[in-house]
C-alpha positions in Angstrom: 73.3 152.1 64.9 74.8 150.4 62.0 77.9 152.7 62.5 78.2 151.6 66.1 78.0 148.0 65.3 80.8 148.3 62.6 82.9 150.1 65.4 82.5 147.5 67.9 83.3 144.6 65.4 86.4 146.5 64.3 87.6 146.9 67.9 87.0 143.1 68.6 89.2 142.1 65.5 91.8 144.5 66.5 92.1 143.2 70.1 92.2 139.6 68.8 95.1 140.5 66.4 97.0 142.2 69.1 96.6 139.3 71.6 97.9 136.8 69.0 100.9 139.0 68.3 101.8 139.1 72.0 101.2 135.1 72.3 103.6 134.6 69.5 106.4 136.3 71.6 106.0 133.9 74.4 108.4 130.8 74.6 106.8 127.5 73.5 107.1 124.4 75.7 107.8 121.2 73.9 106.1 117.9 75.0 108.7 115.3 76.3 109.3 112.3 74.1 107.0 109.2 74.7 109.2 106.0 75.2 107.0 103.0 74.4 107.8 99.7 75.7 109.5 97.6 72.9 109.2 93.9 72.4 112.5 92.0 72.7 112.6 89.1 70.4 116.1 87.9 70.9 115.3 85.6 73.8 111.9 84.2 73.0 108.2 85.3 73.7 107.3 87.5 76.6 110.5 89.6 76.8 110.5 93.4 76.5 113.1 96.0 76.8 113.3 97.8 80.2 112.7 101.5 79.2 115.9 103.5 78.8 118.1 100.4 78.9 119.2 97.5 76.6 118.2 94.9 79.0 115.4 92.6 78.3 112.9 91.5 81.0 110.3 88.7 81.2 107.8 88.7 84.1 106.0 85.4 84.6 104.4 83.4 87.4 102.2 80.8 88.7 99.0 80.1 90.7 98.3 76.8 92.1 95.8 75.0 94.2 96.2 71.3 95.5 94.1 69.0 97.5 94.9 65.6 98.5 94.1 62.3 100.4 96.5 60.1 102.3 95.6 57.0 104.0 96.0 57.0 107.9 96.1 54.1 110.4 95.9 55.9 113.6 93.8 58.2 115.7 96.4 58.4 118.6 97.4 61.9 120.1 100.0 63.8 118.1 100.7 66.4 115.7 98.9 65.5 112.4 98.0 62.2 113.6 94.7 60.8 111.8 94.6 63.5 109.2 93.7 62.1 105.8 93.1 65.3 103.8 95.3 68.3 103.0 95.3 71.4 101.0 97.8 74.0 99.6 97.7 77.3 97.8 100.9 78.4 96.0 102.0 81.6 94.3 105.2 82.0 92.2 106.8 85.1 90.7 109.6 84.8 88.1 111.8 87.8 86.9 114.2 86.8 84.0 116.5 89.7 82.8 119.1 89.3 79.8 121.6 91.6 78.3 123.7 91.1 75.3 127.4 91.8 76.0 130.8 91.4 74.2 131.1 88.1 76.2 127.8 86.7 75.5 124.6 87.0 77.4 124.4 88.3 81.0 121.5 86.9 82.7 119.9 87.2 86.1 116.9 85.1 87.2 114.9 85.3 90.5 112.0 83.3 91.7 109.9 83.7 94.8 107.5 81.0 96.0 105.0 81.5 98.7 102.4 79.2 100.0 99.8 78.2 102.5 99.5 74.6 103.6 97.1 72.7 105.9 96.3 69.2 106.9 97.9 65.8 106.4 101.6 65.2 105.9 102.6 64.6 102.3 99.9 67.1 101.2 100.1 69.8 103.7 102.8 69.9 106.3 106.5 69.7 105.4 109.0 68.9 108.0 111.9 69.4 105.6 110.8 73.0 104.8 110.5 73.6 108.6 114.0 72.2 109.1 115.3 74.7 106.5 113.6 77.6 108.1 111.3 78.2 105.1 108.0 77.2 106.8 106.4 78.3 110.0 103.5 76.1 111.7 100.5 77.5 113.3 100.5 77.3 117.0 96.7 77.7 117.9 94.9 75.1 119.7 93.0 73.6 116.8 95.4 74.2 114.0 98.5 73.4 115.9 101.0 71.8 113.5 98.3 71.6 110.8 98.5 75.0 109.3 101.8 76.2 107.7 103.0 79.3 105.9 105.9 78.9 103.4 108.2 81.6 102.0 111.1 80.5 99.8 113.6 82.3 97.7 113.7 79.4 95.3 115.9 81.1 92.7 118.3 84.0 92.6 121.2 83.5 90.3 123.5 85.1 87.7 124.9 83.5 84.5 127.6 85.0 82.5 130.1 83.4 80.1 129.6 80.0 81.6 129.4 81.1 85.1 126.5 80.4 87.3 126.5 81.9 90.8 123.6 82.2 93.3 120.7 80.1 94.4 119.8 77.6 91.8 119.2 73.9 91.2 121.9 71.5 91.8 123.9 70.5 88.8 124.0 66.9 90.2 120.3 66.5 89.4 118.9 65.3 86.2 115.3 63.8 86.2 114.3 65.9 89.3 110.6 64.6 89.4 109.8 66.5 86.1 106.6 64.5 85.4 105.3 64.3 89.0 102.8 66.3 90.9 103.9 65.0 94.3 107.6 64.3 93.8 107.0 60.8 95.2 109.7 58.7 93.6 113.1 58.1 95.2 115.7 60.3 93.4 117.7 63.5 93.9 115.8 66.8 93.5 117.3 69.8 95.2 115.7 72.7 93.4 117.2 75.4 95.7 120.8 75.6 97.0 123.6 78.0 96.9 126.3 77.4 94.4 129.2 78.7 92.2 129.7 76.7 89.0 131.3 76.9 85.5 129.9 75.1 82.5 132.1 74.6 79.3 130.3 73.8 76.2 131.7 71.8 73.4 130.5 70.8 69.9 127.5 68.4 69.4 125.5 69.4 72.5 128.2 68.3 74.9 128.9 70.3 78.1 130.8 69.8 81.4 130.1 71.6 84.6 132.1 71.8 87.9 130.0 73.2 90.8 130.9 74.2 94.3 127.8 73.8 96.3 126.4 74.5 99.9 126.4 71.2 101.9 123.7 72.3 104.3 120.9 71.5 101.6 122.2 67.9 101.2 122.6 66.9 104.9 120.9 64.1 106.9 121.7 63.6 110.6 124.6 61.5 111.9 123.0 58.7 113.9 122.7 59.6 117.6 120.4 57.7 120.1 117.6 59.4 121.8 117.6 60.3 125.4 119.6 63.5 125.7 118.8 67.3 124.8 119.3 67.9 121.1 121.8 68.5 119.5 123.8 66.8 122.0 122.8 63.1 122.6 124.4 60.6 125.1 126.0 57.5 123.8 128.3 55.0 125.3 131.6 55.5 123.3 135.3 55.5 124.0 138.2 53.1 124.2 141.0 51.9 126.3 143.1 49.2 124.7 140.2 48.6 122.4 137.6 48.1 125.2 134.7 50.5 125.6 135.7 52.8 128.6 133.0 55.4 129.4 129.9 57.4 128.7 130.2 60.4 126.2 128.2 63.0 124.5 128.0 63.4 120.7 127.6 66.8 119.2 125.7 65.7 116.1 125.5 69.1 114.5 127.7 69.2 111.5 130.0 72.2 110.9 130.0 74.3 107.8 133.4 73.6 106.5 134.2 72.1 103.1 131.6 72.6 100.3 130.3 69.9 98.2 131.9 69.5 94.9 129.9 68.4 92.1 130.8 67.4 88.5 128.6 66.7 85.6 129.1 65.6 81.9 126.0 66.2 79.8 124.8 65.6 76.2 121.8 67.3 74.6 120.8 66.2 71.1 117.6 65.7 69.0 117.0 62.2 70.4 117.2 63.5 74.1 119.7 63.9 76.7 122.1 62.0 79.0 124.1 62.9 82.1 126.7 61.5 84.3 127.3 63.3 87.6 129.4 62.8 90.8 129.6 64.6 94.1 131.7 64.7 97.3 130.0 65.5 100.6 131.9 66.0 103.9 130.6 64.4 107.1 131.8 65.8 110.4 130.7 65.9 114.0 132.0 67.7 117.1 134.4 66.5 119.7 133.2 63.6 121.9 133.4 64.1 125.6 134.6 60.8 127.2 133.7 60.3 131.0 132.1 62.9 133.3 132.9 65.7 135.5 136.6 66.6 136.3 137.7 63.3 134.6 136.1 64.1 131.3 138.4 63.9 128.3 137.8 64.8 124.7 138.1 62.4 121.6 138.4 63.6 118.1 136.2 62.0 115.5 137.8 62.3 112.1 135.7 63.8 109.3 134.7 61.5 106.4 134.3 62.4 102.7 131.0 60.8 101.5 130.3 60.6 97.9 127.7 59.7 95.1 127.4 59.0 91.5 124.4 59.2 89.2 123.6 58.4 85.7 120.5 59.3 83.6 119.0 59.3 80.2 116.1 61.1 78.6 114.7 59.7 75.3 112.2 61.6 73.1 109.7 59.4 71.7 107.8 61.2 68.9 107.2 58.0 67.1 104.7 57.0 69.8 103.2 60.5 70.1 104.5 64.1 69.8 105.8 65.2 73.2 106.4 61.7 74.6 109.4 61.4 76.8 111.1 58.5 78.8 113.3 59.1 81.8 115.8 56.5 83.2 118.0 57.1 86.2 120.1 55.4 88.8 122.2 56.6 91.8 124.5 55.2 94.4 125.8 57.0 97.5 128.3 56.3 100.3 127.6 58.6 103.2 125.6 60.9 100.9 122.0 59.7 101.1 120.4 62.9 100.0 122.3 62.6 96.6 120.5 59.3 95.9 117.1 60.8 97.1 116.2 57.8 99.2 114.3 59.9 101.8 112.5 61.8 99.2 108.9 60.7 100.3 109.6 61.0 104.2 111.8 64.1 104.0 115.1 64.5 105.8 114.0 66.6 108.7 115.2 64.1 111.1 117.2 60.8 111.2 113.9 58.8 111.4 110.9 60.9 110.1 107.6 59.1 109.9 105.3 60.4 107.1 103.0 57.4 107.2 100.6 58.1 109.8 100.4 55.2 112.1 103.6 54.0 110.7 104.5 50.5 111.9 108.3 51.2 112.1 110.6 54.1 111.2 113.4 54.2 108.5 116.6 55.5 109.7 118.1 57.9 107.1 121.5 58.7 108.8 124.5 59.2 106.5 126.8 57.7 109.1 126.9 56.2 112.7 129.7 56.6 115.2 131.6 53.4 116.0 131.3 53.2 119.8 134.7 51.5 120.1 136.9 53.6 117.7 134.8 56.9 118.0 134.9 57.2 114.2 132.4 57.6 111.7 130.9 54.7 109.7 129.1 55.6 106.6 125.9 54.1 105.2 125.1 53.2 101.7 122.1 53.9 99.4 121.0 53.4 95.9 117.9 54.4 93.9 116.5 53.7 90.4 113.6 55.5 88.8 111.8 55.3 85.5 109.1 57.8 84.4 107.3 58.0 81.0 105.1 61.0 79.8 102.5 60.2 77.1 100.2 62.7 75.2 96.8 61.1 74.4 96.1 64.3 72.5 97.4 67.8 72.6 95.1 68.4 75.5 95.3 65.3 77.5 98.6 63.7 78.9 99.6 61.0 81.5 102.7 60.0 83.3 103.6 56.6 84.7 106.5 56.4 87.1 108.1 54.1 89.6 111.2 53.9 91.8 113.1 51.3 93.9 115.7 52.0 96.5 117.7 50.6 99.5 119.7 51.9 102.4 122.2 49.8 104.4 124.2 50.6 107.3 128.0 49.8 107.7 129.1 46.2 108.5 128.8 45.7 112.1 127.4 49.2 112.9 124.3 47.9 114.5 126.0 45.2 116.4 128.6 47.7 117.8 125.9 50.0 118.9 123.9 47.4 120.4 127.0 46.1 122.4 127.6 49.6 123.6 123.9 50.0 124.6 124.2 46.8 126.6 127.2 47.9 128.6 125.6 51.3 129.2 122.4 49.8 130.5 124.4 47.6 132.9 126.3 50.5 134.1 123.3 52.8 134.5 121.2 50.0 135.9 118.5 50.6 133.2 118.2 51.4 129.5 118.6 55.3 129.3 118.2 55.6 125.7 114.4 55.3 125.2 112.7 54.1 122.0 115.7 54.3 119.5 117.8 51.9 121.5 119.2 49.1 119.2 119.2 46.7 122.3 121.6 44.1 123.5 122.9 41.6 120.9 121.3 38.2 121.3 118.2 39.4 122.9 114.7 39.3 121.5 114.4 43.1 121.6 117.7 43.4 119.6 116.1 41.2 117.0 112.9 43.3 116.8 114.2 47.0 117.3 113.8 49.4 114.5 117.1 51.5 114.9 119.7 51.1 112.1 117.8 48.4 110.3 118.6 48.1 106.5 115.4 48.9 104.4 114.0 49.1 101.1 111.5 51.5 99.4 109.2 50.8 96.4 107.0 53.5 94.7 104.5 53.3 91.8 102.1 56.0 90.5 100.3 57.6 87.6 98.7 60.8 86.7 96.2 62.3 84.1 96.3 66.0 83.3 93.9 68.0 81.1 95.1 71.4 79.5 91.9 72.9 77.9 93.7 76.0 77.1 97.3 77.1 77.0 99.1 77.3 80.4 96.2 75.8 82.4 96.6 72.3 83.9 93.8 70.4 85.7 95.2 67.0 86.9 95.0 64.1 89.3 97.8 61.8 90.5 97.6 58.7 92.6 100.7 56.6 93.9 101.5 53.8 96.2 104.7 53.6 98.5 105.9 50.7 100.4 108.8 50.6 102.8 110.2 47.4 104.3 113.1 45.6 106.0 115.6 43.8 104.0 115.5 41.1 106.7 113.9 40.1 109.9 111.0 41.7 111.6 110.4 44.9 113.7 107.9 45.8 116.3 104.7 47.2 115.0 104.4 50.6 116.6 100.7 51.0 115.5 99.5 47.7 117.0 102.0 47.6 119.9 102.6 51.3 120.6 103.8 50.7 124.4 106.2 47.9 123.5 109.2 50.1 123.8 108.3 51.0 127.3 108.8 47.4 128.5 112.1 46.2 126.9 112.7 43.8 129.9 109.5 42.2 129.4 110.1 41.6 125.6 113.5 40.0 126.5 112.0 37.8 129.2 109.1 36.7 127.0 106.4 38.1 129.2 105.6 40.7 126.6 105.0 39.5 123.0 104.5 42.5 120.8 102.9 42.5 117.4 105.6 42.7 114.5 105.7 43.6 110.8 108.0 43.4 107.9 106.6 46.2 105.8 104.4 49.2 105.7 102.6 51.1 102.8 100.6 54.1 102.1 98.6 55.4 99.2 98.0 59.0 98.2 95.8 60.9 95.7 96.5 64.6 94.7 94.4 66.9 92.7 95.9 70.1 91.2 94.7 73.1 89.2 97.6 75.4 88.0 97.8 78.4 85.9 101.2 79.7 84.5 101.4 83.1 83.0 
């Protein structure tokens, strides 16, 4: 038995050795190299090398919840009428890529914003976003106009050797509501526009930029009275030896022709920053059809170059508290109201948007009117001034206090000329065909009280308190007060006398005495929870 055991053991060992020898003759497959993600420290925290390239990438984003309250003075029928609360959820994704080249850093940056809004205007619904085709309202019975989905390519630009090309913030802007949750103050803030710019840098933090920018994102409507089917609105316009001569149609849609040209001179140093910027902005309308039927003629309205200038300074105040900053900014525009940001609160979705629910009278934000005698454009003027101060009570707690003042005025004689044209048109038509936006006949009571083309002012004041218990988390609340008013005279109170415009003859005859107002105001509170990563 022992002999058999030794024989079996020997056979097993022999087989094992033979198998090993045959295995040694087979080819060996080597494991592929493992390429680990490497940190890229050249451009700051968060960047890493894209595997297999020399390009550094940073992925970041944001999640935000907002809820708010806005005063409302009406429960009349209408979209959003009577809403006092609103809510919004927002997501943001950022991709920042940078590659070092012989000419310097090659950068591409993209940002996608998406959100869901509901409720009151100013907190939820955004008419300006709808105008730009970035927001889509709910059409159900209960949520009609109150629910809204937003999708926005906020940034998509390339930077290389001083060149910036793509969708980016306007180089005209400076303060741009940096310390505000609601962007309530009057001031230019176009975060997304298409542009091609070159920036030259000099010593000592000085730089100069020349930017060609898309004019669509700076447009407000040319004034046209109501009563027709948009975008063509009827107005009495034309001339024969200087005398108004016939009815006409205005094609108030502006053509995409000349781009806006923006120039900015900026200084950045340890004490803060300063910037002076200027812009040109073309205003144009289609041809004006004079007369009707076979006798219709065409009048040409010359385009006009609007313009704007702005100056601002940012002052660091570490002597008060680390992180404290003061912004001061002022802007003036002729035919370029969007550059002064006078319509920031109400938005520029229409020539007279009404954000205040139950608004007593509407502001008109048109960049120009059409002279009913000459058929040419008359520009409006606007200016704004804003101040904002950020203070850190501690590293975890901070507050902002901000305010602004602005005015808009229409060309001298513009309202008088429009009113005279309306008077002639009404006489020829046998009635007033232009509805609630009619200026009225000069010398009448209605002309004195109508809201169209009235010079207005706007005042904003607000403050916020934000808590950051951990890095990149903000929990804050903001409240502010906005007042709009007429620079002179009174206007029909649309809230207390909502049917007054339906009886213009009665107002002029004195049989109808509408309630009037000189100013209107609104207060808002907004709460935000925001996490950046």
